[in-house]
C-alpha positions as CSV (number, residue, x, y, z in Angstrom):
1,X,9.6,23.4,29.5
2,X,8.8,25.4,26.5
3,X,5.0,24.9,25.1
4,X,6.3,25.9,21.5
5,X,8.8,23.2,21.3
6,X,6.2,20.6,22.7
7,X,4.0,21.3,20.1
8,X,6.6,21.3,17.4
9,X,7.9,17.8,18.3
10,X,4.0,16.4,18.6
11,X,3.5,18.0,14.8
12,X,6.9,16.4,13.8
13,X,6.1,13.1,15.3
14,X,2.4,12.9,13.5
15,X,3.9,13.7,10.3
16,X,6.3,11.0,10.7
17,X,3.8,8.3,11.8
18,X,1.5,9.5,9.0
19,X,4.1,9.0,6.0
20,X,5.5,6.0,8.0
21,X,1.6,4.5,7.2
22,X,1.6,4.8,3.9
23,X,3.2,2.7,0.8
24,X,3.5,3.7,-3.0
25,X,3.8,1.1,-6.1
26,X,3.8,1.8,-9.8
27,X,0.6,0.1,-11.6
28,X,-0.4,-0.5,-15.5
29,X,-4.2,-1.4,-15.5
30,X,-6.6,-1.9,-17.9
31,X,-8.0,1.6,-19.2
32,X,-11.2,2.8,-17.6
33,X,-11.1,0.0,-14.8
34,X,-10.5,0.5,-11.0
35,X,-8.3,-0.8,-8.6
36,X,-8.9,-2.5,-5.4
37,X,-5.9,-3.4,-2.9
38,X,-6.1,-5.3,0.4
39,X,-9.7,-6.6,0.2
40,X,-10.5,-2.9,0.9
41,X,-13.9,-1.7,0.1
42,X,-12.8,1.7,-1.8
43,X,-10.8,1.7,-5.0
44,X,-7.2,3.3,-5.0
45,X,-6.5,6.5,-6.8
46,X,-4.0,5.4,-10.0
47,X,-2.7,8.7,-11.7
48,X,-1.8,9.1,-15.0
49,X,1.7,7.7,-14.6
50,X,0.4,4.7,-12.9
51,X,1.4,5.8,-9.3
52,X,-0.7,4.5,-6.3
53,X,-0.3,6.1,-2.8
54,X,-2.3,3.9,-0.1
55,X,-2.1,3.1,3.3
56,X,0.4,0.1,4.0
57,X,-1.1,-3.7,4.8
58,X,-0.7,-5.9,7.7
59,X,1.2,-9.1,8.2
60,X,-1.6,-11.1,6.7
61,X,-0.3,-9.8,3.2
62,X,3.4,-10.7,4.0
63,X,4.2,-13.7,1.4
64,X,4.7,-15.0,-2.0
65,X,1.9,-14.9,-4.6
66,X,-0.3,-17.1,-5.2
67,X,-0.8,-18.4,-1.8
68,X,0.0,-15.2,-0.1
69,X,0.7,-11.3,-0.8
70,X,-1.6,-8.5,-0.9
71,X,-5.0,-8.7,-2.4
72,X,-6.0,-7.1,-5.5
73,X,-9.0,-6.8,-7.4
74,X,-9.6,-5.1,-11.2
75,X,-13.2,-3.8,-12.1
76,X,-14.9,-2.2,-15.3
77,X,-18.5,-1.4,-15.4
78,X,-19.1,-3.2,-12.0
79,X,-17.8,-6.6,-13.0
80,X,-14.8,-8.3,-11.8
81,X,-11.8,-8.4,-14.6
82,X,-9.2,-9.9,-12.8
83,X,-8.2,-10.8,-9.0
84,X,-4.9,-12.2,-7.4
85,X,-2.4,-11.5,-5.5
86,X,0.4,-8.9,-5.4
87,X,4.3,-9.4,-4.5
88,X,4.7,-6.9,-1.4
89,X,7.6,-6.2,0.4
90,X,8.5,-5.6,4.2
91,X,8.5,-1.9,5.1
92,X,11.5,-1.1,7.3
93,X,9.5,2.1,8.8
94,X,7.5,0.1,10.1
95,X,10.3,-1.5,12.4
96,X,10.5,2.2,13.9
97,X,7.1,2.9,15.1
98,X,5.5,1.8,18.1
99,X,5.4,-2.0,18.8
100,X,1.4,-2.2,19.0
101,X,0.9,0.1,15.8
102,X,3.7,-0.4,13.6
103,X,4.5,-4.2,13.6
104,X,0.9,-5.2,14.1
105,X,-0.8,-3.2,11.5
106,X,1.4,-1.9,8.5
107,X,4.7,-3.9,8.1
108,X,3.7,-4.7,4.3
109,X,4.1,-2.4,1.5
110,X,3.8,-2.3,-2.4
111,X,7.0,-3.0,-3.9
112,X,8.3,0.6,-5.2
113,X,11.2,-0.8,-7.3
114,X,8.8,-3.0,-9.6
115,X,6.1,-2.1,-11.8
116,X,2.5,-4.1,-11.3
117,X,1.6,-4.6,-15.0
118,X,-2.1,-5.9,-14.5
119,X,-2.8,-6.0,-18.3
120,X,-0.2,-8.5,-18.9
121,X,0.2,-10.3,-15.8
122,X,3.9,-9.4,-15.0
123,X,4.9,-8.1,-11.4
124,X,8.5,-7.2,-12.4
């Protein structure tokens, strides 16, 4: 088999896996605050347009708030302003990844069709 073809296939597969592992959403957060998602210790980067690109979430985030959903926390000056759960979406991409990697770890994502307004508390 052609070595260059195999390398191209492997690189292409890695790119598909990496893009299938992230999720995007649109947020409105209080000015000067920091957003944490999914109980992760590092904050997410919110762009000037409100877009967030983050690794996807597991099955534990699937469900309807307030009992289930993607955990979030908004902090300002080291103090928690608010916390709760966000409405998730089942990511169809995850169903096409290898079963152990895709189904068990990354099936839940942010809903790209809504705005998570954490100032007014609306998710629509």
